[in-house]
LUMDO-298028 format. One record per residue (C-alpha): residue number from 1; residue in three letters; x, y, z. Coordinates in pm, whole numbers, padded with zeros to 5 digits. Layout:
! LUMDO-298028
MARDO, NUM, ALA, X, Y, Z
...
This chain:
! LUMDO-298028
MARDO, 1, MET, 02524, 01361, 01776
MARDO, 2, ASN, 02133, 01385, 01862
MARDO, 3, ARG, 01877, 01495, 01661
MARDO, 4, PHE, 01510, 01612, 01733
MARDO, 5, THR, 01250, 01675, 01487
MARDO, 6, ILE, 00882, 01762, 01500
MARDO, 7, PRO, 00637, 01927, 01248
MARDO, 8, ARG, 00739, 02275, 01117
MARDO, 9, ASP, 00419, 02415, 01291
MARDO, 10, ILE, 00186, 02265, 01526
MARDO, 11, TYR, -00139, 02458, 01576
MARDO, 12, PHE, -00367, 02376, 01879
MARDO, 13, GLY, -00639, 02504, 02070
MARDO, 14, GLU, -00983, 02599, 02002
MARDO, 15, ASN, -01040, 02702, 01635
MARDO, 16, ALA, -00711, 02561, 01545
MARDO, 17, LEU, -00859, 02421, 01176
MARDO, 18, GLU, -00882, 02770, 01084
MARDO, 19, THR, -00505, 02790, 01005
MARDO, 20, LEU, -00589, 02572, 00705
MARDO, 21, GLU, -00743, 02881, 00539
MARDO, 22, SER, -00379, 03014, 00514
MARDO, 23, LEU, -00219, 02701, 00289
MARDO, 24, GLU, -00093, 02786, -00022
MARDO, 25, GLY, -00172, 02499, -00279
MARDO, 26, LYS, -00412, 02381, -00555
MARDO, 27, LYS, -00536, 02022, -00447
MARDO, 28, ALA, -00542, 01822, -00100
MARDO, 29, VAL, -00654, 01466, -00109
MARDO, 30, LEU, -00829, 01395, 00265
MARDO, 31, VAL, -00758, 01047, 00380
MARDO, 32, ILE, -01039, 00963, 00659
MARDO, 33, GLY, -01149, 00645, 00835
MARDO, 34, GLY, -01541, 00581, 00907
MARDO, 35, GLY, -01834, 00775, 00889
MARDO, 36, SER, -01778, 00941, 01216
MARDO, 37, VAL, -01573, 01245, 01098
MARDO, 38, LYS, -01858, 01298, 00840
MARDO, 39, GLU, -02121, 01270, 01070
MARDO, 40, ASN, -02005, 01497, 01322
MARDO, 41, GLY, -01941, 01775, 01057
MARDO, 42, ASN, -01583, 01793, 01118
MARDO, 43, LEU, -01527, 01701, 00738
MARDO, 44, ASP, -01757, 01976, 00631
MARDO, 45, LYS, -01530, 02206, 00850
MARDO, 46, ILE, -01206, 02098, 00689
MARDO, 47, GLN, -01314, 02141, 00347
MARDO, 48, SER, -01474, 02468, 00406
MARDO, 49, HIS, -01131, 02593, 00561
MARDO, 50, LEU, -00950, 02476, 00264
MARDO, 51, ALA, -01196, 02624, 00010
MARDO, 52, LYS, -01130, 02947, 00168
MARDO, 53, ALA, -00766, 02907, 00060
MARDO, 54, ASN, -00878, 02794, -00275
MARDO, 55, ILE, -00763, 02433, -00236
MARDO, 56, GLU, -00996, 02172, -00412
MARDO, 57, THR, -01045, 01840, -00230
MARDO, 58, LYS, -01091, 01442, -00297
MARDO, 59, VAL, -01163, 01211, -00027
MARDO, 60, ILE, -01040, 00866, 00038
MARDO, 61, GLU, -01257, 00726, 00287
MARDO, 62, GLY, -01307, 00393, 00476
MARDO, 63, ILE, -00957, 00355, 00620
MARDO, 64, THR, -01129, 00191, 00949
MARDO, 65, GLU, -00867, -00146, 00962
MARDO, 66, GLU, -00522, -00097, 01019
MARDO, 67, PRO, -00356, -00028, 00685
MARDO, 68, SER, -00200, -00287, 00464
MARDO, 69, THR, 00058, -00290, 00166
MARDO, 70, GLN, -00270, -00366, -00053
MARDO, 71, LEU, -00481, -00101, 00089
MARDO, 72, VAL, -00195, 00162, 00020
MARDO, 73, GLN, -00157, 00022, -00352
MARDO, 74, ASP, -00558, 00037, -00400
MARDO, 75, HIS, -00550, 00417, -00352
MARDO, 76, LEU, -00232, 00488, -00541
MARDO, 77, GLY, -00394, 00562, -00852
MARDO, 78, THR, -00636, 00809, -00697
MARDO, 79, LEU, -00317, 01007, -00576
MARDO, 80, ASN, -00142, 00987, -00903
MARDO, 81, GLU, -00429, 01091, -01109
MARDO, 82, TYR, -00553, 01384, -00881
MARDO, 83, GLU, -00189, 01509, -00829
MARDO, 84, PRO, -00229, 01670, -00494
MARDO, 85, ASP, 00004, 01917, -00342
MARDO, 86, TRP, -00123, 01837, 00018
MARDO, 87, ILE, -00175, 01499, 00158
MARDO, 88, ILE, -00431, 01542, 00474
MARDO, 89, GLY, -00460, 01254, 00712
MARDO, 90, ILE, -00761, 01295, 00948
MARDO, 91, GLY, -00828, 01024, 01209
MARDO, 92, GLY, -00669, 00809, 01420
MARDO, 93, GLY, -00335, 00596, 01364
MARDO, 94, SER, -00505, 00396, 01093
MARDO, 95, PRO, -00605, 00692, 00876
MARDO, 96, MET, -00305, 00881, 00902
MARDO, 97, ASP, -00062, 00557, 00876
MARDO, 98, ALA, -00236, 00495, 00556
MARDO, 99, ALA, -00198, 00849, 00435
MARDO, 100, LYS, 00177, 00860, 00535
MARDO, 101, ALA, 00248, 00524, 00340
MARDO, 102, MET, 00050, 00653, 00024
MARDO, 103, TRP, 00266, 00978, 00034
MARDO, 104, ILE, 00557, 00765, 00029
MARDO, 105, PHE, 00473, 00564, -00295
MARDO, 106, TYR, 00310, 00867, -00435
MARDO, 107, GLU, 00633, 01052, -00416
MARDO, 108, ARG, 00860, 00751, -00469
MARDO, 109, PRO, 00655, 00498, -00720
MARDO, 110, ASN, 00992, 00291, -00801
MARDO, 111, LEU, 01062, 00240, -00423
MARDO, 112, SER, 00981, -00111, -00284
MARDO, 113, PHE, 00794, -00174, 00026
MARDO, 114, GLU, 01119, -00373, 00152
MARDO, 115, ASP, 01307, -00072, 00079
MARDO, 116, ALA, 01065, 00153, 00267
MARDO, 117, MET, 01085, -00077, 00585
MARDO, 118, GLN, 01493, 00002, 00623
MARDO, 119, PRO, 01461, 00236, 00944
MARDO, 120, PHE, 01565, 00588, 00868
MARDO, 121, ASN, 01669, 00504, 00518
MARDO, 122, LEU, 01385, 00676, 00312
MARDO, 123, PRO, 01487, 00908, -00004
MARDO, 124, GLY, 01335, 01266, 00021
MARDO, 125, LEU, 00991, 01339, 00008
MARDO, 126, ARG, 00787, 01662, -00065
MARDO, 127, THR, 00901, 01666, -00441
MARDO, 128, LYS, 00515, 01662, -00516
MARDO, 129, ALA, 00333, 01680, -00171
MARDO, 130, LYS, 00360, 01820, 00149
MARDO, 131, PHE, 00167, 01637, 00466
MARDO, 132, ILE, -00080, 01738, 00738
MARDO, 133, GLY, -00184, 01552, 01030
MARDO, 134, ILE, -00510, 01623, 01196
MARDO, 135, PRO, -00610, 01359, 01493
MARDO, 136, THR, -00947, 01266, 01581
MARDO, 137, THR, -00819, 01035, 01868
MARDO, 138, SER, -00594, 01101, 02140
MARDO, 139, GLY, -00337, 00847, 02144
MARDO, 140, THR, -00113, 00768, 01827
MARDO, 141, ALA, 00038, 01065, 01769
MARDO, 142, SER, 00054, 01026, 01403
MARDO, 143, GLU, 00015, 01396, 01334
MARDO, 144, ILE, 00357, 01432, 01514
MARDO, 145, SER, 00556, 01101, 01459
MARDO, 146, ASN, 00808, 01000, 01175
MARDO, 147, LEU, 00623, 00654, 01177
MARDO, 148, SER, 00389, 00483, 00944
MARDO, 149, VAL, 00272, 00114, 01072
MARDO, 150, ILE, 00185, -00097, 00785
MARDO, 151, THR, 00105, -00456, 00769
MARDO, 152, ASP, 00251, -00671, 00499
MARDO, 153, SER, -00058, -00818, 00309
MARDO, 154, GLU, 00148, -01135, 00238
MARDO, 155, THR, 00256, -01216, 00546
MARDO, 156, GLY, 00020, -01050, 00796
MARDO, 157, VAL, 00307, -00884, 01003
MARDO, 158, LYS, 00306, -00528, 01079
MARDO, 159, HIS, 00630, -00327, 00984
MARDO, 160, PRO, 00672, 00028, 01137
MARDO, 161, LEU, 00827, 00267, 00845
MARDO, 162, ALA, 01049, 00520, 01038
MARDO, 163, ASP, 01227, 00819, 00900
MARDO, 164, PHE, 01253, 01169, 00999
MARDO, 165, GLU, 01087, 01251, 00602
MARDO, 166, LEU, 00767, 01108, 00736
MARDO, 167, THR, 00738, 01378, 01005
MARDO, 168, PRO, 00440, 01593, 00886
MARDO, 169, ASP, 00514, 01923, 00799
MARDO, 170, LEU, 00201, 02088, 00967
MARDO, 171, ALA, 00007, 01908, 01299
MARDO, 172, VAL, -00346, 02073, 01358
MARDO, 173, ILE, -00455, 01967, 01698
MARDO, 174, ASP, -00827, 02097, 01758
MARDO, 175, PRO, -00992, 01975, 02067
MARDO, 176, VAL, -01335, 02001, 01839
MARDO, 177, MET, -01211, 01663, 01687
MARDO, 178, VAL, -01237, 01473, 02002
MARDO, 179, GLU, -01538, 01577, 02150
MARDO, 180, SER, -01734, 01277, 02050
MARDO, 181, MET, -01494, 01007, 02091
MARDO, 182, PRO, -01646, 00672, 02202
MARDO, 183, GLN, -01537, 00561, 02549
MARDO, 184, LYS, -01347, 00244, 02402
MARDO, 185, VAL, -01153, 00467, 02192
MARDO, 186, ILE, -01062, 00716, 02455
MARDO, 187, ALA, -00937, 00395, 02661
MARDO, 188, TYR, -00733, 00252, 02399
MARDO, 189, SER, -00585, 00554, 02255
MARDO, 190, GLY, -00515, 00654, 02598
MARDO, 191, MET, -00344, 00349, 02687
MARDO, 192, ASP, -00106, 00416, 02350
MARDO, 193, ALA, -00025, 00747, 02486
MARDO, 194, VAL, 00056, 00637, 02828
MARDO, 195, THR, 00274, 00360, 02650
MARDO, 196, HIS, 00435, 00637, 02453
MARDO, 197, SER, 00537, 00829, 02713
MARDO, 198, ILE, 00666, 00570, 02960
MARDO, 199, GLU, 00857, 00363, 02666
MARDO, 200, ALA, 01008, 00711, 02527
MARDO, 201, TYR, 01134, 00767, 02884
MARDO, 202, VAL, 01340, 00487, 02929
MARDO, 203, ALA, 01444, 00409, 02579
MARDO, 204, LYS, 01786, 00389, 02462
MARDO, 205, PRO, 01830, 00723, 02241
MARDO, 206, ARG, 01652, 00929, 02495
MARDO, 207, THR, 01759, 01289, 02528
MARDO, 208, THR, 01700, 01568, 02775
MARDO, 209, PHE, 01456, 01699, 02520
MARDO, 210, THR, 01256, 01388, 02486
MARDO, 211, ASP, 01249, 01357, 02885
MARDO, 212, SER, 01093, 01659, 02928
MARDO, 213, LEU, 00799, 01590, 02707
MARDO, 214, ALA, 00732, 01245, 02788
MARDO, 215, ILE, 00734, 01276, 03174
MARDO, 216, GLU, 00517, 01567, 03139
MARDO, 217, ALA, 00277, 01436, 02922
MARDO, 218, LEU, 00268, 01126, 03174
MARDO, 219, GLU, 00162, 01346, 03449
MARDO, 220, THR, -00106, 01548, 03255
MARDO, 221, LEU, -00233, 01193, 03151
MARDO, 222, ASP, -00247, 01089, 03498
MARDO, 223, GLU, -00439, 01385, 03572
MARDO, 224, HIS, -00677, 01427, 03301
MARDO, 225, LEU, -00706, 01034, 03104
MARDO, 226, LEU, -00968, 00904, 03332
MARDO, 227, SER, -01178, 01239, 03361
MARDO, 228, SER, -01177, 01242, 02981
MARDO, 229, TYR, -01282, 00883, 02967
MARDO, 230, LYS, -01572, 00988, 03201
MARDO, 231, GLY, -01665, 01274, 02971
MARDO, 232, ASN, -01509, 01559, 03094
MARDO, 233, GLN, -01434, 01776, 02796
MARDO, 234, GLU, -01175, 01990, 02951
MARDO, 235, SER, -00967, 01679, 03039
MARDO, 236, ARG, -01051, 01567, 02713
MARDO, 237, GLU, -00853, 01860, 02568
MARDO, 238, LYS, -00559, 01832, 02801
MARDO, 239, VAL, -00540, 01449, 02710
MARDO, 240, HIS, -00554, 01561, 02328
MARDO, 241, TYR, -00241, 01786, 02394
MARDO, 242, ALA, -00086, 01524, 02611
MARDO, 243, GLN, -00076, 01247, 02359
MARDO, 244, ALA, 00129, 01497, 02118
MARDO, 245, MET, 00380, 01586, 02369
MARDO, 246, ALA, 00412, 01197, 02421
MARDO, 247, GLY, 00452, 01163, 02040
MARDO, 248, MET, 00718, 01433, 02024
MARDO, 249, ALA, 00912, 01222, 02267
MARDO, 250, PHE, 00894, 00861, 02102
MARDO, 251, ALA, 00938, 00996, 01771
MARDO, 252, ASN, 01279, 01074, 01881
MARDO, 253, ALA, 01355, 00844, 02140
MARDO, 254, VAL, 01177, 00561, 01978
MARDO, 255, LEU, 00998, 00303, 02207
MARDO, 256, GLY, 01061, -00037, 02319
MARDO, 257, ASN, 00920, -00418, 02361
MARDO, 258, VAL, 00577, -00283, 02456
MARDO, 259, HIS, 00544, -00187, 02087
MARDO, 260, SER, 00741, -00454, 01944
MARDO, 261, MET, 00506, -00712, 02096
MARDO, 262, ALA, 00186, -00509, 02014
MARDO, 263, HIS, 00316, -00466, 01645
MARDO, 264, LYS, 00375, -00832, 01594
MARDO, 265, SER, 00056, -00982, 01779
MARDO, 266, GLY, -00209, -00723, 01695
MARDO, 267, PRO, -00323, -00849, 01363
MARDO, 268, THR, -00280, -01198, 01461
MARDO, 269, PHE, -00527, -01171, 01764
MARDO, 270, GLU, -00727, -00911, 01644
MARDO, 271, VAL, -00623, -00655, 01940
MARDO, 272, PRO, -00659, -00299, 01897
MARDO, 273, HIS, -00297, -00144, 01899
MARDO, 274, GLY, -00389, 00086, 02211
MARDO, 275, CYS, -00506, -00213, 02374
MARDO, 276, ALA, -00257, -00435, 02313
MARDO, 277, ASN, -00002, -00181, 02455
MARDO, 278, GLY, -00228, -00161, 02770
MARDO, 279, ILE, -00200, -00527, 02804
MARDO, 280, TYR, 00166, -00525, 02783
MARDO, 281, LEU, 00306, -00233, 02916
MARDO, 282, PRO, 00312, -00388, 03287
MARDO, 283, TYR, 00504, -00708, 03205
MARDO, 284, VAL, 00750, -00497, 02997
MARDO, 285, ILE, 00801, -00274, 03276
MARDO, 286, GLN, 00891, -00563, 03502
MARDO, 287, PHE, 01116, -00700, 03240
MARDO, 288, ASN, 01323, -00362, 03216
MARDO, 289, ARG, 01334, -00250, 03573
MARDO, 290, SER, 01671, -00441, 03621
MARDO, 291, VAL, 01846, -00186, 03402
MARDO, 292, VAL, 01604, 00135, 03420
MARDO, 293, GLY, 01451, 00105, 03762
MARDO, 294, ASP, 01582, 00424, 03844
MARDO, 295, ARG, 01391, 00595, 03541
MARDO, 296, PHE, 01063, 00409, 03628
MARDO, 297, ALA, 01093, 00527, 03995
MARDO, 298, LYS, 01132, 00864, 03903
MARDO, 299, MET, 00791, 00839, 03710
MARDO, 300, ALA, 00644, 00737, 04014
MARDO, 301, LYS, 00749, 01001, 04236
MARDO, 302, ARG, 00644, 01274, 03946
MARDO, 303, LEU, 00305, 01087, 04010
MARDO, 304, GLU, 00338, 01104, 04353
MARDO, 305, LEU, 00250, 00733, 04389
MARDO, 306, LYS, 00332, 00539, 04726
MARDO, 307, GLY, 00684, 00365, 04788
MARDO, 308, ASP, 00995, 00468, 04976
MARDO, 309, THR, 01269, 00256, 04777
MARDO, 310, GLU, 01324, 00210, 04405
MARDO, 311, GLY, 01126, -00113, 04432
MARDO, 312, GLN, 00814, 00012, 04588
MARDO, 313, LEU, 00804, 00281, 04355
MARDO, 314, VAL, 00846, 00058, 04033
MARDO, 315, ASP, 00595, -00185, 04195
MARDO, 316, SER, 00346, 00105, 04242
MARDO, 317, LEU, 00407, 00241, 03868
MARDO, 318, ILE, 00319, -00127, 03741
MARDO, 319, GLU, -00010, -00118, 03974
MARDO, 320, TRP, -00101, 00214, 03836
MARDO, 321, VAL, -00125, 00106, 03501
MARDO, 322, ARG, -00290, -00201, 03558
MARDO, 323, GLU, -00547, 00001, 03761
MARDO, 324, LEU, -00612, 00232, 03473
MARDO, 325, ASN, -00655, -00051, 03261
MARDO, 326, ARG, -00921, -00193, 03505
MARDO, 327, GLU, -01096, 00168, 03532
MARDO, 328, MET, -01110, 00196, 03173
MARDO, 329, GLY, -01220, -00186, 03080
MARDO, 330, VAL, -00879, -00256, 02915
MARDO, 331, PRO, -00796, -00622, 02997
MARDO, 332, ASN, -00445, -00689, 03161
MARDO, 333, THR, -00422, -01019, 02999
MARDO, 334, LEU, -00444, -01152, 02646
MARDO, 335, LYS, -00637, -01432, 02810
MARDO, 336, GLU, -00872, -01187, 02924
MARDO, 337, PHE, -00916, -01013, 02605
MARDO, 338, GLY, -01063, -01332, 02470
MARDO, 339, VAL, -00760, -01500, 02280
MARDO, 340, SER, -00812, -01903, 02321
MARDO, 341, GLU, -00493, -02091, 02457
MARDO, 342, ASP, -00496, -02300, 02116
MARDO, 343, LEU, -00451, -01983, 01904
MARDO, 344, PHE, -00192, -01823, 02145
MARDO, 345, LYS, 00020, -02138, 02164
MARDO, 346, GLU, 00001, -02182, 01776
MARDO, 347, HIS, 00143, -01843, 01732
MARDO, 348, VAL, 00360, -01758, 02008
MARDO, 349, ASP, 00708, -01852, 01851
MARDO, 350, GLN, 00657, -01683, 01537
MARDO, 351, MET, 00514, -01382, 01726
MARDO, 352, ALA, 00828, -01355, 01930
MARDO, 353, LYS, 01088, -01445, 01623
MARDO, 354, ASN, 00893, -01137, 01458
MARDO, 355, ALA, 00909, -00904, 01746
MARDO, 356, MET, 01272, -00952, 01739
MARDO, 357, ASP, 01317, -00798, 01388
MARDO, 358, ASP, 01112, -00486, 01486
MARDO, 359, PRO, 01280, -00180, 01520
MARDO, 360, CYS, 01143, -00102, 01865
MARDO, 361, THR, 01337, -00406, 02019
MARDO, 362, GLY, 01667, -00227, 01896
MARDO, 363, THR, 01563, 00054, 02137
MARDO, 364, ASN, 01452, -00091, 02422
MARDO, 365, PRO, 01646, -00053, 02752
MARDO, 366, ARG, 01736, -00423, 02817
MARDO, 367, GLU, 01864, -00642, 02545
MARDO, 368, THR, 01611, -00907, 02476
MARDO, 369, SER, 01665, -01259, 02360
MARDO, 370, GLU, 01389, -01471, 02133
MARDO, 371, GLU, 01345, -01670, 02436
MARDO, 372, GLU, 01282, -01373, 02652
MARDO, 373, MET, 01051, -01224, 02404
MARDO, 374, LYS, 00849, -01552, 02402
MARDO, 375, LYS, 00824, -01552, 02806
MARDO, 376, LEU, 00704, -01217, 02783
MARDO, 377, PHE, 00409, -01285, 02578
MARDO, 378, GLU, 00343, -01605, 02790
MARDO, 379, ALA, 00333, -01364, 03101
MARDO, 380, ALA, 00093, -01151, 02936
MARDO, 381, TYR, -00123, -01419, 02825
MARDO, 382, TYR, -00163, -01598, 03154
MARDO, 383, GLY, -00107, -01316, 03385
MARDO, 384, LYS, 00229, -01427, 03521
MARDO, 385, GLU, 00495, -01187, 03683
MARDO, 386, VAL, 00779, -01131, 03532
MARDO, 387, THR, 01079, -01263, 03706
MARDO, 388, PHE, 01346, -01354, 03441
């Protein structure tokens, strides 16, 4: 039996934020990142809409780094004291992932992080509060997904917390929130969305429902991501919706080795998540082509890439990803990103070992050994073709 879960309601389009005026409740904690959402006036808009619903607000701000267990603990006191009935994550992946993790331990204060790490094993939430996601970037789809990626402060290792209980109650996808995104954020978040589309389309738990969303999202990204990067606001709106569609796909089909590798190497080398995905994606496609080459070829055909045979089409898809990276200033190797060879060699064995424990490795279409995971990291560092 399969399951497909997305937020109860998804409001999107111009003035979607106005739906906040219809909420029922008394208090909301708003979790935000840096100062941009305040400077561009969008935080004021959100608070104004909530005020019309007679909902008081308190802001937790400064979630500019990928969230850690210590950060979550540091802010739990605010939630426990304020006792909100809504928790609203506003931002990219970091603020929303942090907000979801705070929600877990606000609801379940006796739950350990180790217990929360067990995939799809969370106790019920919503005994105290419901959750809303409002994205300010176009890639993570945290407003859609059942995931929260948190770094263990003691080990420095990222762990995805995954459970359908973490699916937000409400997603508000308003294009006004992404009008002023910096180019680098557009590039990195865009490659995150591209990776979500491709990995969800080939992941082991994929279904007819996830397939349709993943491939439609990928086609939209093909048509609009570069245009959005170059400043076209209509394309930026299209990308904002496409990343949510990709989020619906991966939240139910899960992902693969690209994300396992990004989760375990990002903190070590300080590579932003979307950038890491853009680097690793071509190498993982090469690795997986022996078992899902037909799926990659279908994607290439949908994008009208060159090729008469399955092999030619897969090669075209790989080159399409690399060309997207080049066009948007995303490196195609870890070495190009600036990771020193000594630092890479120091950590590659442990990263490969940690990646094997990541839940996304279990849903990668091709079974992967620790030795093969290490070889994938090496290929992505040096820019070697994956032939194993």
